[in-house]
N, C-alpha and C positions, 0 to 999 in steps of 0.2 A: 751723323759724321755729313759733312757736308758732300762726302762721293756717293749717297745713297739715300740717306736721307730717313734708311733705315735704323740709326743708328744714334746712341747716345753717350754720353759719356757720364755714368757716375760719380759718385763722392769720390770711391776709388779706383774703380776696375771699369772698362771698357763693354759694354752691353749693345747689346741689339736689341731693341722691343717690335713686338708681333706689327703682321702692317696692319692697319686701322680702320683700314677700306677692303673685307676681304667675299665681296660678293662675285657669283660665280658666269660667268659666259657658259652657258649649258646647251648639248641638246633641247632640253627639253623645256627650257628657259624658267626652270625651279624658281631662281630667284630673280626674277623680273627682264632678266638679261640673254633671252635666247641666243643662239648662233645666230647669225647671217652677216652675206657677205657686203661689206661694204659699208656698213651700219658701224664699226667699232677704228679707232685709230692707237696703235701702238705706240708709245713715246718713250724712247731709251736716250739714254747717253751711252755715245760706244767706249767711253771711258768705264762707264762699273760694270763689274763680275756679275752682277745679278741680271739688269739688263742686258748682257750683252747671250744672257741663256736665253733668252726671247728671241734675239735676232737668228740663233742658229737653230734652235728649233723652228721658227716660219720658215726659216731658207730650208733644209732639210724635206719637212710639210709640204711646199710647195705653195707658199699660204698668201705670198707675197698680195696678189691681187684679193684676193680675200678681205687679209687687215693691210691698211695703208700705215705708212709708217714716217713717222716725225723723229726728228734726229736733235738734240737738245745741245747745245753748247756745250763745250768739257768744259769751259770756266766759268762757272757760276756769279754770282754777285747775293745780294745780302736779301734773295729774293730767288733765293736757290734758284734751278734749272731754266732758261731762256732757250727764245726762238733766235737768236740772232745770226743761224748761220744761215735763216729766210732773210733774200727782199724784203726792205723793211721791217726789217725783225721780227717780221711775224708769221705763227704757222698757216701755210696755204689752204690749210682744211678747214681750222678749228679758229683760223683770228684771231688768235691768241698771244701775247707775246712772252708771257711765263706759265709756265706749266700749274704754279699754281690757283689760278686764273678758273680754273678746270676746276680741283679740288673747294674753290670758294665757290664752284656753282653746284657741288655737290654737296658740301656741310661751309655754312657760313663760320668766319672764327676757329676755323681748326686749329687746334695749337700745337698739333702735330708735327713734324717734318716732310717737305715735298720731296717725295723720294722716285726713282725709276725704277724699275718700267712702272706703270701707267698706261689703263688702256679708259679712252673718254669718250664716251657714248657721240657719234657724229653730229645729230641731228639735234641733243639738248645742249650739248659740252661738258657733258656733268660727267666725271669721275665717275668710275665702275669700278674699280680694283687695283690696287696697288698691292696685293699677294704674290709677291715675288719666287714663292715658291710654291704655292698649288696654280703660274697662268700656265707653266709648260708644261703641267703633267694636263690639264686641261686642253692645249690645245692639239694635245696627241690623242686624247681620249675624248672629247669631246666636241670638237671639229672637225670627223672623220667624212663629215658627209663635204667635207671644202675643202679635203686635202691629194695633193696630186696624184694623177696614176703615179702605181709605183714609191708610192712616198714607203717610207721605214716606219716599224711600230716600235716607236722610242719609250714605250714602256710594257712589253708584254705582258699578259696576265701570268704568264707558269713564272713567272723570271720575279715579280712585282717585290717577294716579302724581301731577297737575296739584296737587289735594285734598294728598295726604302733602308735596308742596312747600313749597306756603302753608303747611300747618298746620308745619311745620319750622322757616319764617323768619320768622314771626308767634311761635310759643313761642323763638327763641333772643333776636328784639331785644325784644320785648315782652313777651308773659304771663311771661318770667322776666327780662328783661331791667328793667321796673320795680322788681321784690325787688331785683336787682344793686343798683339808682339807691337805694333807700329806706334797704337795708341796708351800702353802702360807706362804710369802715371811711377810707378813704384820698379829696384831693380829685381823684385821677386817675382811682380805679375808678369814684367817681359820674360826673364827666362824661364817660367815656369808654360807662356804662350809659344815660345821661341821653341824649348823644347817637345813640348806637344806637335810643334808643325813637324821638324824633322822626326820624330820619330814616328810620321802618320806617313809622312813623301816614306821611307824606309821599308816599312807595312806598305805600302801601295807597290814599290819598287819590286819587289819581294814575289806580291799578287801578282803582277805584270811579265813578271820574265820567263812565264814559260803562256802566257793567254794574252792574244792581242787587245782584245778591251778588257773591261773592269764584268763584266758580267754577262753571259753567252759568250756566242762568237759573232753578236755583229752589235752595231752600236745600241746604246741605250740612252735615257734622262742620265744614268751613273757617271757619263761618261762626258754630260755635255760640260754638267756641275763639275766639274775636273779639269775641266779643262780650261774655261775660265776664270780658276785662279792659278793654271800651271803660264799660263801662258804671258802674264803679268808678273811673273815669279823674277825673272831677272830683270826685266824692264824699270821696277818698280817695287817688290815687296824686299829684293834682296838689299837692297840697299836704304831706299825710303824708309819703310818697315823695320829694318836691322834684324832679318831671317839673312843671316846669314855665314850659315857654318860652311854651308857650299854653295854654289851653283846647278841649278837648273841642268846647265850644259855641262855641269860637270860628273853627272850621273847619269850612265847610259843609258839604261831602260826607259827613265823618267825624259829623258832628253827626244831619244827614239820612239815613244810613242806619244809623247804632247805635240811631233812635228810628223807624223803618220798623221793627227789628226785637223793639224794646220792645213797638211798638204791635200785632206779629204775635201769637194765642195761641201760650201754652208761651215765650216769650219775657220779659215782663216781668211776665205772672203769677207767676214765680217770684221774682222779686228783692225781697228787703226794704231799702228804704237804710237803717232804721234798724238791721237788723244789721252791717251791711257796718261802719257808722261807728261805732258801739259796742265793734266785735271790734277793727278796725286801729289807733282812738286808743286803746283803756283797757286792749287788752296788748300792744300793742309798744310797755312804758314806756322800752324803752333810748332811741325815739324820739319819744316824747312822754310823758315822766316825769312828768307833772302829771295826764295823762288825761281831759285836756280834751276833749270831745267839740264838735267846733267846729259852730254852728247854723244854716250854710248847707251847699252850694249850697242856694238855689233850685229845688225839684222839678219846677214848673207847665209849664215847658218839654218836659219826656217826652213828655206832651199835646200836641203841636202839630202840629200838619198837615207831612208830611214833602215828599209830592210827588214821592216815591221809585219809583210807579207808573206814570211817567211815562215812568221808564223799560225797559217792560214786565216780563218776568218772572214767571213762577208760580212763590210761595212754595214749595206741595208739591207739585208736580210734578202727574202726573195724581190726584193724592190729595185728601184736603180738608182744613180745621181742627180740632184736635182737641177735643173736647166740652168742658165745662164744669172748671173746679177742683174737685177732689172736695171735698166736707164737710171741716172737721177741717184743710186746706191750705192754705186762703187768707190773701193775704198781709194783714196787721191795718191799720187807717189810718197808726198811726205809719209804714210801712214805706213805703208808696205815696205818689205825690204826688197 
């Protein structure tokens, strides 16, 4: 789909393709891409939930100096993600106008979509990976030598089986489920997907009613993956994708949970509501042919007290919060509550 390039509409139902470029950047460099400070550039759209996972992980782990950031325009053209937010419409590090140029340097004539997040090798200008599922796990486990002091363990060994199970359920019914509802071609497909979305939301509310985070008592990768869908729910999925049985703000447990995360350093300071709304409502012309972007919902509620700290929990485990947002990466006032 136009929002992340990892998806495609089949003859009958929405499906999301696997990442084509699945090389990994690892501590031992076994795929030919060793972890190295300054060598790679992370390309994202702040509109895209899959890319937003990488933005949150990068902040929490303190990798901003080691892994530079390129932010694409939330509005794509027929060549997909473009760097029109930068001076002269070029990424200042890679020197390219379109992310597709890095794809072309990796594989000429690649027939698939151009997706974010993407990691590009700066010296060669070649795409390394667009594997959105593996990327954040590797940032947490392979990039440890470059983590900031006090970085949290986002994928703790003792909880990995449970984290993997929770993430798989959330992906199927919710992360991807909202897209299956939004791009459904039949009433039956829509109703099946939408029912799954709210069934999963209700199950998550039950799980989170008595514990602050999804797994254990600290923030993990599972929370990051749930957050990036929940933070978009009322703004775009409720109306644009017709997942409208109820708003997230009407569900006390989930509304408290997502506000808790939003107000945690590393989460809300990566979210641009303006980019999110303009992308979904203006790019998905098959769903919203007028391109009109709604004025609501009011975002002021994101900063209201959530009281989730009463459940205990230690957001960063034995670590500490990330430092200030680096200069140039701040969210403009138009994208904040």
